[in-house]
N, CA, C and O atoms as a printed pandas DataFrame, in Angstrom:
     atom_number atom_name residue_name chain_id  residue_number  x_coord  y_coord  z_coord
0              1         N          UNK        A               1    0.842   -1.182    0.000
1              2        CA          UNK        A               1    0.000    0.000    0.000
2              3         C          UNK        A               1    0.887    1.245    0.000
3              4         O          UNK        A               1    1.945    1.273    0.627
4              5         N          UNK        A               2    0.451    2.226   -0.684
5              6        CA          UNK        A               2    1.216    3.459   -0.845
6              7         C          UNK        A               2    1.088    4.340    0.395
7              8         O          UNK        A               2   -0.009    4.505    0.929
8              9         N          UNK        A               3    2.194    4.900    0.849
9             10        CA          UNK        A               3    2.158    5.765    2.023
10            11         C          UNK        A               3    1.626    7.141    1.645
11            12         O          UNK        A               3    1.566    7.498    0.468
12            13         N          UNK        A               4    1.244    7.902    2.655
13            14        CA          UNK        A               4    0.734    9.262    2.431
14            15         C          UNK        A               4    1.788   10.123    1.742
15            16         O          UNK        A               4    1.475   10.904    0.843
16            17         N          UNK        A               5    3.024    9.974    2.169
17            18        CA          UNK        A               5    4.109   10.772    1.588
18            19         C          UNK        A               5    4.243   10.489    0.103
19            20         O          UNK        A               5    4.414   11.415   -0.690
20            21         N          UNK        A               6    4.169    9.232   -0.279
21            22        CA          UNK        A               6    4.285    8.871   -1.690
22            23         C          UNK        A               6    3.116    9.410   -2.500
23            24         O          UNK        A               6    3.293    9.856   -3.634
24            25         N          UNK        A               7    1.915    9.369   -1.915
25            26        CA          UNK        A               7    0.749    9.916   -2.606
26            27         C          UNK        A               7    0.910   11.417   -2.847
27            28         O          UNK        A               7    0.651   11.911   -3.944
28            29         N          UNK        A               8    1.337   12.128   -1.815
29            30        CA          UNK        A               8    1.529   13.567   -1.953
30            31         C          UNK        A               8    2.654   13.887   -2.934
31            32         O          UNK        A               8    2.558   14.834   -3.715
32            33         N          UNK        A               9    3.721   13.089   -2.887
33            34        CA          UNK        A               9    4.848   13.325   -3.795
34            35         C          UNK        A               9    4.445   13.139   -5.251
35            36         O          UNK        A               9    4.899   13.879   -6.124
36            37         N          UNK        A              10    3.589   12.149   -5.515
37            38        CA          UNK        A              10    3.135   11.928   -6.885
38            39         C          UNK        A              10    2.210   13.041   -7.355
39            40         O          UNK        A              10    2.273   13.478   -8.504
40            41         N          UNK        A              11    1.356   13.486   -6.455
41            42        CA          UNK        A              11    0.377   14.499   -6.827
42            43         C          UNK        A              11    1.005   15.891   -6.918
43            44         O          UNK        A              11    0.621   16.691   -7.772
44            45         N          UNK        A              12    1.964   16.182   -6.044
45            46        CA          UNK        A              12    2.577   17.509   -5.986
46            47         C          UNK        A              12    4.100   17.399   -6.121
47            48         O          UNK        A              12    4.802   17.513   -5.117
48            49         N          UNK        A              13    4.629   17.181   -7.326
49            50        CA          UNK        A              13    6.081   17.027   -7.486
50            51         C          UNK        A              13    6.856   18.309   -7.163
51            52         O          UNK        A              13    8.012   18.242   -6.742
52            53         N          UNK        A              14    6.233   19.467   -7.355
53            54        CA          UNK        A              14    6.909   20.724   -7.021
54            55         C          UNK        A              14    7.119   20.832   -5.518
55            56         O          UNK        A              14    8.162   21.295   -5.056
56            57         N          UNK        A              15    6.116   20.399   -4.763
57            58        CA          UNK        A              15    6.232   20.430   -3.304
58            59         C          UNK        A              15    7.328   19.473   -2.838
59            60         O          UNK        A              15    8.044   19.760   -1.879
60            61         N          UNK        A              16    7.452   18.339   -3.519
61            62        CA          UNK        A              16    8.507   17.385   -3.176
62            63         C          UNK        A              16    9.880   18.025   -3.390
63            64         O          UNK        A              16   10.771   17.891   -2.551
64            65         N          UNK        A              17   10.043   18.716   -4.513
65            66        CA          UNK        A              17   11.317   19.360   -4.815
66            67         C          UNK        A              17   11.634   20.445   -3.780
67            68         O          UNK        A              17   12.768   20.550   -3.313
68            69         N          UNK        A              18   10.637   21.240   -3.428
69            70        CA          UNK        A              18   10.843   22.283   -2.412
70            71         C          UNK        A              18   11.177   21.675   -1.054
71            72         O          UNK        A              18   12.025   22.195   -0.328
72            73         N          UNK        A              19   10.507   20.568   -0.710
73            74        CA          UNK        A              19   10.786   19.906    0.559
74            75         C          UNK        A              19   12.215   19.376    0.596
75            76         O          UNK        A              19   12.893   19.483    1.618
76            77         N          UNK        A              20   12.675   18.804   -0.521
77            78        CA          UNK        A              20   14.049   18.284   -0.591
78            79         C          UNK        A              20   15.064   19.411   -0.376
79            80         O          UNK        A              20   16.046   19.251    0.348
80            81         N          UNK        A              21   14.806   20.550   -1.017
81            82        CA          UNK        A              21   15.717   21.689   -0.848
82            83         C          UNK        A              21   15.716   22.175    0.596
83            84         O          UNK        A              21   16.768   22.499    1.146
84            85         N          UNK        A              22   14.545   22.225    1.207
85            86        CA          UNK        A              22   14.441   22.675    2.594
86            87         C          UNK        A              22   15.088   21.676    3.549
87            88         O          UNK        A              22   15.673   22.077    4.555
88            89         N          UNK        A              23   14.991   20.387    3.249
89            90        CA          UNK        A              23   15.639   19.379    4.095
90            91         C          UNK        A              23   17.156   19.536    4.055
91            92         O          UNK        A              23   17.823   19.420    5.083
92            93         N          UNK        A              24   17.695   19.798    2.878
93            94        CA          UNK        A              24   19.144   20.011    2.775
94            95         C          UNK        A              24   19.557   21.260    3.535
95            96         O          UNK        A              24   20.579   21.270    4.221
96            97         N          UNK        A              25   18.758   22.312    3.410
97            98        CA          UNK        A              25   19.050   23.560    4.116
98            99         C          UNK        A              25   18.974   23.363    5.631
99           100         O          UNK        A              25   19.809   23.881    6.373
100          101         N          UNK        A              26   17.983   22.621    6.076
101          102        CA          UNK        A              26   17.825   22.343    7.505
102          103         C          UNK        A              26   18.967   21.480    8.024
103          104         O          UNK        A              26   19.483   21.722    9.115
104          105         N          UNK        A              27   19.364   20.478    7.248
105          106        CA          UNK        A              27   20.486   19.618    7.644
106          107         C          UNK        A              27   21.760   20.434    7.798
107          108         O          UNK        A              27   22.502   20.268    8.766
108          109         N          UNK        A              28   22.008   21.311    6.844
109          110        CA          UNK        A              28   23.207   22.147    6.889
110          111         C          UNK        A              28   23.148   23.095    8.086
111          112         O          UNK        A              28   24.157   23.315    8.757
112          113         N          UNK        A              29   21.985   23.647    8.350
113          114        CA          UNK        A              29   21.831   24.558    9.488
114          115         C          UNK        A              29   22.055   23.834   10.814
115          116         O          UNK        A              29   22.741   24.347   11.698
116          117         N          UNK        A              30   21.475   22.643   10.949
117          118        CA          UNK        A              30   21.681   21.869   12.181
118          119         C          UNK        A              30   23.137   21.486   12.373
119          120         O          UNK        A              30   23.656   21.526   13.489
120          121         N          UNK        A              31   23.790   21.117   11.290
121          122        CA          UNK        A              31   25.205   20.770   11.378
122          123         C          UNK        A              31   26.030   21.976   11.826
123          124         O          UNK        A              31   26.902   21.847   12.685
124          125         N          UNK        A              32   25.757   23.143   11.246
125          126        CA          UNK        A              32   26.528   24.339   11.603
126          127         C          UNK        A              32   26.253   24.812   13.021
127          128         O          UNK        A              32   27.096   25.489   13.610
128          129         N          UNK        A              33   25.094   24.476   13.588
129          130        CA          UNK        A              33   24.781   24.864   14.957
130          131         C          UNK        A              33   25.383   23.914   15.981
131          132         O          UNK        A              33   25.446   24.240   17.167
132          133         N          UNK        A              34   25.824   22.744   15.536
133          134        CA          UNK        A              34   26.431   21.790   16.462
134          135         C          UNK        A              34   27.830   22.271   16.855
135          136         O          UNK        A              34   28.421   23.115   16.180
136          137         N          UNK        A              35   28.341   21.729   17.941
137          138        CA          UNK        A              35   29.679   22.123   18.390
138          139         C          UNK        A              35   30.742   21.709   17.383
139          140         O          UNK        A              35   31.716   22.433   17.177
140          141         N          UNK        A              36   30.564   20.549   16.755
141          142        CA          UNK        A              36   31.521   20.112   15.745
142          143         C          UNK        A              36   31.480   21.028   14.529
143          144         O          UNK        A              36   32.522   21.364   13.966
144          145         N          UNK        A              37   30.278   21.431   14.123
145          146        CA          UNK        A              37   30.131   22.336   12.987
146          147         C          UNK        A              37   30.765   23.691   13.244
147          148         O          UNK        A              37   31.373   24.281   12.351
148          149         N          UNK        A              38   30.618   24.182   14.471
149          150        CA          UNK        A              38   31.243   25.462   14.822
150          151         C          UNK        A              38   32.765   25.342   14.825
151          152         O          UNK        A              38   33.468   26.257   14.394
152          153         N          UNK        A              39   33.266   24.213   15.312
153          154        CA          UNK        A              39   34.715   24.010   15.345
154          155         C          UNK        A              39   35.283   23.901   13.934
155          156         O          UNK        A              39   36.351   24.443   13.651
156          157         N          UNK        A              40   34.577   23.209   13.054
157          158        CA          UNK        A              40   35.075   23.091   11.682
158          159         C          UNK        A              40   35.052   24.434   10.964
159          160         O          UNK        A              40   35.886   24.683   10.094
160          161         N          UNK        A              41   34.108   25.301   11.318
161          162        CA          UNK        A              41   34.083   26.642   10.717
162          163         C          UNK        A              41   35.349   27.422   11.061
163          164         O          UNK        A              41   35.899   28.139   10.225
164          165         N          UNK        A              42   35.796   27.272   12.296
165          166        CA          UNK        A              42   37.037   27.939   12.708
166          167         C          UNK        A              42   38.230   27.338   11.959
167          168         O          UNK        A              42   39.129   28.063   11.532
168          169         N          UNK        A              43   38.231   26.022   11.804
169          170        CA          UNK        A              43   39.316   25.358   11.072
170          171         C          UNK        A              43   39.322   25.815    9.619
171          172         O          UNK        A              43   40.387   26.059    9.052
172          173         N          UNK        A              44   38.146   25.934    9.012
173          174        CA          UNK        A              44   38.059   26.411    7.628
174          175         C          UNK        A              44   38.618   27.824    7.498
175          176         O          UNK        A              44   39.303   28.135    6.523
176          177         N          UNK        A              45   38.331   28.672    8.470
177          178        CA          UNK        A              45   38.853   30.036    8.447
178          179         C          UNK        A              45   40.381   30.042    8.544
179          180         O          UNK        A              45   41.050   30.804    7.845
180          181         N          UNK        A              46   40.921   29.197    9.405
181          182        CA          UNK        A              46   42.382   29.093    9.529
182          183         C          UNK        A              46   43.000   28.601    8.231
183          184         O          UNK        A              46   44.046   29.093    7.808
184          185         N          UNK        A              47   42.349   27.624    7.596
185          186        CA          UNK        A              47   42.835   27.118    6.308
186          187         C          UNK        A              47   42.823   28.231    5.261
187          188         O          UNK        A              47   43.760   28.353    4.472
188          189         N          UNK        A              48   41.771   29.035    5.255
189          190        CA          UNK        A              48   41.675   30.128    4.280
190          191         C          UNK        A              48   42.777   31.158    4.498
191          192         O          UNK        A              48   43.414   31.596    3.540
192          193         N          UNK        A              49   43.002   31.544    5.732
193          194        CA          UNK        A              49   44.053   32.530    6.025
194          195         C          UNK        A              49   45.427   31.962    5.695
195          196         O          UNK        A              49   46.274   32.661    5.139
196          197         N          UNK        A              50   45.648   30.700    6.033
197          198        CA          UNK        A              50   46.929   30.067    5.716
198          199         C          UNK        A              50   47.126   29.961    4.209
199          200         O          UNK        A              50   48.238   30.142    3.712
200          201         N          UNK        A              51   46.055   29.672    3.484
201          202        CA          UNK        A              51   46.192   29.548    2.029
202          203         C          UNK        A              51   46.527   30.892    1.385
203          204         O          UNK        A              51   47.220   30.933    0.368
204          205         N          UNK        A              52   46.046   31.984    1.964
205          206        CA          UNK        A              52   46.408   33.313    1.448
206          207         C          UNK        A              52   47.914   33.500    1.529
207          208         O          UNK        A              52   48.543   33.942    0.568
208          209         N          UNK        A              53   48.494   33.160    2.684
209          210        CA          UNK        A              53   49.946   33.312    2.845
210          211         C          UNK        A              53   50.727   32.341    1.968
211          212         O          UNK        A              53   51.801   32.676    1.469
212          213         N          UNK        A              54   50.188   31.139    1.779
213          214        CA          UNK        A              54   50.852   30.169    0.901
214          215         C          UNK        A              54   50.885   30.693   -0.521
215          216         O          UNK        A              54   51.927   30.665   -1.175
216          217         N          UNK        A              55   49.738   31.173   -1.004
217          218        CA          UNK        A              55   49.694   31.720   -2.365
218          219         C          UNK        A              55   50.607   32.930   -2.505
219          220         O          UNK        A              55   51.241   33.117   -3.543
220          221         N          UNK        A              56   50.675   33.746   -1.469
221          222        CA          UNK        A              56   51.442   34.995   -1.522
222          223         C          UNK        A              56   52.944   34.727   -1.441
223          224         O          UNK        A              56   53.714   35.254   -2.244
224          225         N          UNK        A              57   53.359   33.912   -0.477
225          226        CA          UNK        A              57   54.789   33.700   -0.247
226          227         C          UNK        A              57   55.404   32.633   -1.166
227          228         O          UNK        A              57   56.438   32.859   -1.794
228          229         N          UNK        A              58   54.752   31.477   -1.230
229          230        CA          UNK        A              58   55.370   30.376   -1.952
230          231         C          UNK        A              58   55.139   30.431   -3.462
231          232         O          UNK        A              58   56.022   30.073   -4.241
232          233         N          UNK        A              59   53.978   30.870   -3.866
233          234        CA          UNK        A              59   53.696   30.970   -5.296
234          235         C          UNK        A              59   53.945   32.373   -5.837
235          236         O          UNK        A              59   53.792   32.630   -7.030
236          237         N          UNK        A              60   54.330   33.268   -4.943
237          238        CA          UNK        A              60   54.670   34.651   -5.261
238          239         C          UNK        A              60   53.584   35.338   -6.097
239          240         O          UNK        A              60   53.867   36.029   -7.075
240          241         N          UNK        A              61   52.345   35.125   -5.679
241          242        CA          UNK        A              61   51.208   35.778   -6.344
242          243         C          UNK        A              61   51.002   37.149   -5.717
243          244         O          UNK        A              61   51.413   37.392   -4.582
244          245         N          UNK        A              62   50.379   38.016   -6.445
245          246        CA          UNK        A              62   50.015   39.333   -5.944
246          247         C          UNK        A              62   49.138   39.148   -4.692
247          248         O          UNK        A              62   48.388   38.176   -4.605
248          249         N          UNK        A              63   49.230   40.069   -3.731
249          250        CA          UNK        A              63   48.487   39.923   -2.474
250          251         C          UNK        A              63   46.988   39.915   -2.719
251          252         O          UNK        A              63   46.261   39.164   -2.070
252          253         N          UNK        A              64   46.509   40.748   -3.654
253          254        CA          UNK        A              64   45.073   40.777   -3.941
254          255         C          UNK        A              64   44.616   39.483   -4.614
255          256         O          UNK        A              64   43.525   38.982   -4.343
256          257         N          UNK        A              65   45.450   38.961   -5.479
257          258        CA          UNK        A              65   45.158   37.685   -6.113
258          259         C          UNK        A              65   45.214   36.555   -5.083
259          260         O          UNK        A              65   44.425   35.612   -5.148
260          261         N          UNK        A              66   46.139   36.653   -4.142
261          262        CA          UNK        A              66   46.243   35.661   -3.073
262          263         C          UNK        A              66   44.993   35.669   -2.195
263          264         O          UNK        A              66   44.507   34.615   -1.787
264          265         N          UNK        A              67   44.483   36.853   -1.909
265          266        CA          UNK        A              67   43.255   36.955   -1.113
266          267         C          UNK        A              67   42.091   36.330   -1.880
267          268         O          UNK        A              67   41.279   35.608   -1.302
268          269         N          UNK        A              68   42.013   36.605   -3.162
269          270        CA          UNK        A              68   40.957   36.017   -3.982
270          271         C          UNK        A              68   41.069   34.488   -3.994
271          272         O          UNK        A              68   40.069   33.791   -3.827
272          273         N          UNK        A              69   42.273   33.975   -4.190
273          274        CA          UNK        A              69   42.482   32.526   -4.165
274          275         C          UNK        A              69   42.159   31.942   -2.785
275          276         O          UNK        A              69   41.617   30.842   -2.681
276          277         N          UNK        A              70   42.493   32.682   -1.739
277          278        CA          UNK        A              70   42.182   32.237   -0.381
278          279         C          UNK        A              70   40.675   32.134   -0.153
279          280         O          UNK        A              70   40.199   31.179    0.462
280          281         N          UNK        A              71   39.930   33.118   -0.650
281          282        CA          UNK        A              71   38.471   33.069   -0.529
282          283         C          UNK        A              71   37.887   31.893   -1.316
283          284         O          UNK        A              71   36.991   31.195   -0.842
284          285         N          UNK        A              72   38.405   31.692   -2.511
285          286        CA          UNK        A              72   37.938   30.564   -3.320
286          287         C          UNK        A              72   38.258   29.248   -2.615
287          288         O          UNK        A              72   37.422   28.345   -2.577
288          289         N          UNK        A              73   39.452   29.139   -2.062
289          290        CA          UNK        A              73   39.838   27.938   -1.319
290          291         C          UNK        A              73   38.907   27.717   -0.141
291          292         O          UNK        A              73   38.479   26.591    0.115
292          293         N          UNK        A              74   38.591   28.791    0.579
293          294        CA          UNK        A              74   37.700   28.708    1.737
294          295         C          UNK        A              74   36.330   28.169    1.331
295          296         O          UNK        A              74   35.806   27.268    1.986
296          297         N          UNK        A              75   35.744   28.706    0.261
297          298        CA          UNK        A              75   34.434   28.252   -0.180
298          299         C          UNK        A              75   34.464   26.801   -0.644
299          300         O          UNK        A              75   33.555   26.030   -0.335
300          301         N          UNK        A              76   35.492   26.430   -1.376
301          302        CA          UNK        A              76   35.584   25.054   -1.878
302          303         C          UNK        A              76   35.757   24.067   -0.727
303          304         O          UNK        A              76   35.076   23.043   -0.678
304          305         N          UNK        A              77   36.663   24.372    0.195
305          306        CA          UNK        A              77   36.908   23.481    1.339
306          307         C          UNK        A              77   35.645   23.371    2.193
307          308         O          UNK        A              77   35.271   22.274    2.606
308          309         N          UNK        A              78   34.995   24.489    2.456
309          310        CA          UNK        A              78   33.773   24.477    3.254
310          311         C          UNK        A              78   32.693   23.641    2.586
311          312         O          UNK        A              78   32.052   22.819    3.241
312          313         N          UNK        A              79   32.488   23.840    1.304
313          314        CA          UNK        A              79   31.445   23.116    0.578
314          315         C          UNK        A              79   31.701   21.611    0.603
315          316         O          UNK        A              79   30.805   20.828    0.915
316          317         N          UNK        A              80   32.915   21.219    0.277
317          318        CA          UNK        A              80   33.237   19.795    0.182
318          319         C          UNK        A              80   33.169   19.113    1.543
319          320         O          UNK        A              80   32.528   18.072    1.680
320          321         N          UNK        A              81   33.822   19.686    2.548
321          322        CA          UNK        A              81   33.875   19.020    3.846
322          323         C          UNK        A              81   32.546   19.073    4.585
323          324         O          UNK        A              81   32.221   18.143    5.323
324          325         N          UNK        A              82   31.771   20.136    4.406
325          326        CA          UNK        A              82   30.444   20.159    5.020
326          327         C          UNK        A              82   29.572   19.048    4.451
327          328         O          UNK        A              82   28.868   18.368    5.198
328          329         N          UNK        A              83   29.611   18.861    3.143
329          330        CA          UNK        A              83   28.840   17.776    2.520
330          331         C          UNK        A              83   29.285   16.420    3.077
331          332         O          UNK        A              83   28.455   15.569    3.398
332          333         N          UNK        A              84   30.596   16.233    3.186
333          334        CA          UNK        A              84   31.130   14.963    3.687
334          335         C          UNK        A              84   30.699   14.721    5.131
335          336         O          UNK        A              84   30.236   13.629    5.460
336          337         N          UNK        A              85   30.844   15.718    5.990
337          338        CA          UNK        A              85   30.514   15.544    7.403
338          339         C          UNK        A              85   29.014   15.380    7.624
339          340         O          UNK        A              85   28.605   14.621    8.502
340          341         N          UNK        A              86   28.189   16.075    6.849
341          342        CA          UNK        A              86   26.742   15.921    6.986
342          343         C          UNK        A              86   26.334   14.494    6.621
343          344         O          UNK        A              86   25.504   13.892    7.303
344          345         N          UNK        A              87   26.908   13.957    5.558
345          346        CA          UNK        A              87   26.617   12.567    5.173
346          347         C          UNK        A              87   27.188   11.585    6.199
347          348         O          UNK        A              87   26.528   10.615    6.570
348          349         N          UNK        A              88   28.420   11.844    6.655
349          350        CA          UNK        A              88   29.093   10.950    7.583
350          351         C          UNK        A              88   28.349   10.833    8.913
351          352         O          UNK        A              88   28.220    9.736    9.457
352          353         N          UNK        A              89   27.864   11.949    9.433
353          354        CA          UNK        A              89   27.177   11.950   10.719
354          355         C          UNK        A              89   25.696   11.614   10.594
355          356         O          UNK        A              89   25.015   11.458   11.607
356          357         N          UNK        A              90   25.191   11.501    9.381
357          358        CA          UNK        A              90   23.800   11.106    9.176
358          359         C          UNK        A              90   22.786   12.174    9.523
359          360         O          UNK        A              90   21.634   11.862    9.822
360          361         N          UNK        A              91   23.194   13.419    9.490
361          362        CA          UNK        A              91   22.281   14.516    9.827
362          363         C          UNK        A              91   21.118   14.554    8.840
363          364         O          UNK        A              91   19.968   14.739    9.236
364          365         N          UNK        A              92   21.417   14.380    7.574
365          366        CA          UNK        A              92   20.382   14.452    6.549
366          367         C          UNK        A              92   19.367   13.318    6.700
367          368         O          UNK        A              92   18.174   13.526    6.480
368          369         N          UNK        A              93   19.828   12.128    7.071
369          370        CA          UNK        A              93   18.921   10.996    7.259
370          371         C          UNK        A              93   17.957   11.242    8.417
371          372         O          UNK        A              93   16.769   10.935    8.320
372          373         N          UNK        A              94   18.470   11.793    9.503
373          374        CA          UNK        A              94   17.637   12.059   10.670
374          375         C          UNK        A              94   16.580   13.104   10.343
375          376         O          UNK        A              94   15.414   12.952   10.708
376          377         N          UNK        A              95   16.988   14.166    9.655
377          378        CA          UNK        A              95   16.046   15.222    9.289
378          379         C          UNK        A              95   15.005   14.678    8.317
379          380         O          UNK        A              95   13.822   14.994    8.444
380          381         N          UNK        A              96   15.422   13.877    7.361
381          382        CA          UNK        A              96   14.500   13.297    6.376
382          383         C          UNK        A              96   13.496   12.371    7.069
383          384         O          UNK        A              96   12.305   12.394    6.758
384          385         N          UNK        A              97   13.983   11.562    8.006
385          386        CA          UNK        A              97   13.104   10.634    8.718
386          387         C          UNK        A              97   12.062   11.394    9.534
387          388         O          UNK        A              97   10.888   11.025    9.541
388          389         N          UNK        A              98   12.484   12.443   10.214
389          390        CA          UNK        A              98   11.550   13.251   11.001
390          391         C          UNK        A              98   10.516   13.920   10.094
391          392         O          UNK        A              98    9.338   13.991   10.443
392          393         N          UNK        A              99   10.946   14.399    8.955
393          394        CA          UNK        A              99   10.035   15.035    8.006
394          395         C          UNK        A              99    9.030   14.033    7.450
395          396         O          UNK        A              99    7.844   14.342    7.331
396          397         N          UNK        A             100    9.500   12.834    7.110
397          398        CA          UNK        A             100    8.603   11.805    6.581
398          399         C          UNK        A             100    7.550   11.405    7.614
399          400         O          UNK        A             100    6.381   11.223    7.274
400          401         N          UNK        A             101    7.963   11.270    8.869
401          402        CA          UNK        A             101    7.020   10.927    9.930
402          403         C          UNK        A             101    5.988   12.031   10.115
403          404         O          UNK        A             101    4.807   11.756   10.326
404          405         N          UNK        A             102    6.431   13.266   10.035
405          406        CA          UNK        A             102    5.518   14.394   10.177
406          407         C          UNK        A             102    4.502   14.424    9.035
407          408         O          UNK        A             102    3.325   14.708    9.258
408          409         N          UNK        A             103    4.951   14.136    7.822
409          410        CA          UNK        A             103    4.052   14.102    6.667
410          411         C          UNK        A             103    3.035   12.978    6.824
411          412         O          UNK        A             103    1.851   13.163    6.539
412          413         N          UNK        A             104    3.493   11.814    7.275
413          414        CA          UNK        A             104    2.586   10.687    7.474
414          415         C          UNK        A             104    1.521   11.020    8.513
415          416         O          UNK        A             104    0.339   10.740    8.309
416          417         N          UNK        A             105    1.939   11.618    9.623
417          418        CA          UNK        A             105    0.978   11.967   10.672
418          419         C          UNK        A             105   -0.020   13.011   10.191
419          420         O          UNK        A             105   -1.216   12.901   10.461
420          421         N          UNK        A             106    0.463   14.014    9.488
421          422        CA          UNK        A             106   -0.433   15.048    8.967
422          423         C          UNK        A             106   -1.394   14.451    7.939
423          424         O          UNK        A             106   -2.568   14.819    7.904
424          425         N          UNK        A             107   -0.910   13.540    7.109
425          426        CA          UNK        A             107   -1.761   12.881    6.128
426          427         C          UNK        A             107   -2.843   12.045    6.783
427          428         O          UNK        A             107   -3.988   12.038    6.331
428          429         N          UNK        A             108   -2.487   11.342    7.844
429          430        CA          UNK        A             108   -3.471   10.531    8.556
430          431         C          UNK        A             108   -4.526   11.407    9.223
431          432         O          UNK        A             108   -5.710   11.069    9.227
432          433         N          UNK        A             109   -4.092   12.533    9.786
433          434        CA          UNK        A             109   -5.057   13.460   10.385
434          435         C          UNK        A             109   -6.008   14.016    9.332
435          436         O          UNK        A             109   -7.210   14.129    9.571
436          437         N          UNK        A             110   -5.471   14.358    8.178
437          438        CA          UNK        A             110   -6.296   14.869    7.087
438          439         C          UNK        A             110   -7.275   13.798    6.612
439          440         O          UNK        A             110   -8.439   14.085    6.334
440          441         N          UNK        A             111   -6.794   12.572    6.525
441          442        CA          UNK        A             111   -7.649   11.473    6.098
442          443         C          UNK        A             111   -8.796   11.253    7.081
443          444         O          UNK        A             111   -9.928   10.996    6.672
444          445         N          UNK        A             112   -8.505   11.353    8.367
445          446        CA          UNK        A             112   -9.551   11.198    9.386
446          447         C          UNK        A             112  -10.598   12.311    9.259
447          448         O          UNK        A             112  -11.798   12.050    9.349
448          449         N          UNK        A             113  -10.149   13.529    9.054
449          450        CA          UNK        A             113  -11.093   14.643    8.916
450          451         C          UNK        A             113  -11.934   14.506    7.656
451          452         O          UNK        A             113  -13.115   14.854    7.645
452          453         N          UNK        A             114  -11.318   13.998    6.597
453          454        CA          UNK        A             114  -12.080   13.789    5.365
454          455         C          UNK        A             114  -13.111   12.678    5.533
455          456         O          UNK        A             114  -14.208   12.760    4.981
456          457         N          UNK        A             115  -12.761   11.631    6.299
457          458        CA          UNK        A             115  -13.703   10.538    6.551
458          459         C          UNK        A             115  -14.916   11.054    7.320
459          460         O          UNK        A             115  -16.048   10.640    7.071
460          461         N          UNK        A             116  -14.656   11.975    8.268
461          462        CA          UNK        A             116  -15.751   12.549    9.043
462          463         C          UNK        A             116  -16.735   13.310    8.149
463          464         O          UNK        A             116  -17.927   13.382    8.448
464          465         N          UNK        A             117  -16.231   13.867    7.069
465          466        CA          UNK        A             117  -17.072   14.630    6.147
466          467         C          UNK        A             117  -17.592   13.764    4.997
467          468         O          UNK        A             117  -18.294   14.260    4.116
468          469         N          UNK        A             118  -17.250   12.479    5.003
469          470        CA          UNK        A             118  -17.752   11.558    4.004
470          471         C          UNK        A             118  -16.984   11.560    2.695
471          472         O          UNK        A             118  -17.524   11.157    1.665
472          473         N          UNK        A             119  -15.740   12.004    2.716
473          474        CA          UNK        A             119  -14.922   12.024    1.501
474          475         C          UNK        A             119  -13.712   11.114    1.704
475          476         O          UNK        A             119  -13.370   10.765    2.834
476          477         N          UNK        A             120  -13.075   10.736    0.609
477          478        CA          UNK        A             120  -11.883    9.891    0.711
478          479         C          UNK        A             120  -10.641   10.703    0.327
479          480         O          UNK        A             120  -10.737   11.753   -0.308
480          481         N          UNK        A             121   -9.501   10.200    0.721
481          482        CA          UNK        A             121   -8.231   10.869    0.432
482          483         C          UNK        A             121   -7.945   10.861   -1.075
483          484         O          UNK        A             121   -7.413   11.830   -1.618
484          485         N          UNK        A             122   -8.299    9.774   -1.733
485          486        CA          UNK        A             122   -8.070    9.689   -3.186
486          487         C          UNK        A             122   -8.870   10.742   -3.939
487          488         O          UNK        A             122   -8.380   11.331   -4.903
488          489         N          UNK        A             123  -10.115   10.981   -3.491
489          490        CA          UNK        A             123  -10.921   12.042   -4.119
490          491         C          UNK        A             123  -10.306   13.405   -3.871
491          492         O          UNK        A             123  -10.318   14.271   -4.746
492          493         N          UNK        A             124   -9.770   13.592   -2.678
493          494        CA          UNK        A             124   -9.141   14.866   -2.329
494          495         C          UNK        A             124   -7.913   15.134   -3.186
495          496         O          UNK        A             124   -7.675   16.271   -3.595
496          497         N          UNK        A             125   -7.136   14.101   -3.458
497          498        CA          UNK        A             125   -5.899   14.276   -4.219
498          499         C          UNK        A             125   -6.140   14.425   -5.730
499          500         O          UNK        A             125   -5.226   14.800   -6.464
500          501         N          UNK        A             126   -7.344   14.138   -6.191
501          502        CA          UNK        A             126   -7.621   14.273   -7.629
502          503         C          UNK        A             126   -7.956   15.652   -8.020
503          504         O          UNK        A             126   -8.213   15.916   -9.195
């Protein structure tokens, strides 16, 4: 039997896409609010500052170009390692599971209210 979440996803694919984007945003936000996420942010900043000096001193790049390369390095390192740590710690799975349970509960409540009014969920979704 098809779950409420699957029924809603089939009927409203745009809502599914928006929910997926919001789940990723929520996962990233929860990770950054954790103590480990805050510590890695400091490490990323140190890496960015160190990379500026590496580009400037060892590669003898212009200081402004070194700062630009340092910023690019910071964004790339942050993006890659945040994705890795979010997957590694299972933050996205936990958020997705909580969201799916919430959708199921809301769907069941809606189904009960529709039954009280003499309508079915399938009629509602059409």
